[in-house]
C-alpha positions in Angstrom: 136.3 73.3 161.7 135.6 73.3 158.4 131.7 71.9 158.8 130.9 75.3 160.7 132.6 77.6 158.8 129.5 76.3 155.9 127.0 76.5 158.1 127.9 80.0 159.4 128.3 81.1 155.8 125.0 79.6 154.5 123.0 81.0 157.7 124.4 84.0 156.8 123.3 83.9 152.9 120.2 82.3 153.1 118.8 84.6 156.5 118.4 88.0 154.7 116.8 85.9 151.9 113.9 84.1 153.9 113.2 87.6 156.0 112.9 89.0 152.6 115.7 90.8 152.4 117.8 91.1 149.3 121.7 91.0 150.3 122.8 92.0 146.8 120.3 94.0 144.4 119.3 97.0 146.6 122.7 97.3 149.5 120.7 100.0 152.4 123.0 101.0 155.5 120.5 99.3 157.4 120.2 96.0 156.0 124.2 96.1 155.4 124.0 96.6 159.6 121.4 93.8 160.1 123.6 91.3 157.9 126.9 92.3 159.6 125.2 91.8 163.6 124.1 88.5 162.4 127.6 87.7 160.9 129.3 89.1 164.0 126.2 87.2 166.1 127.1 83.6 164.3 130.7 83.9 164.2 130.6 84.1 168.3 128.2 80.7 168.2 130.5 79.2 166.2 134.0 80.1 167.2 136.5 78.6 165.5 138.6 75.8 167.5 
């Protein structure tokens, strides 16, 4: 369970960086919604057991 959370966190942090989106420097509402959607999608992909 902890490993899944770790991988989900890594993907959530690295995916925007790989896509050229910085989640910390210029927070835009569209990017924030996109990151939030990806985070929810990852949580659905790796449900806590």
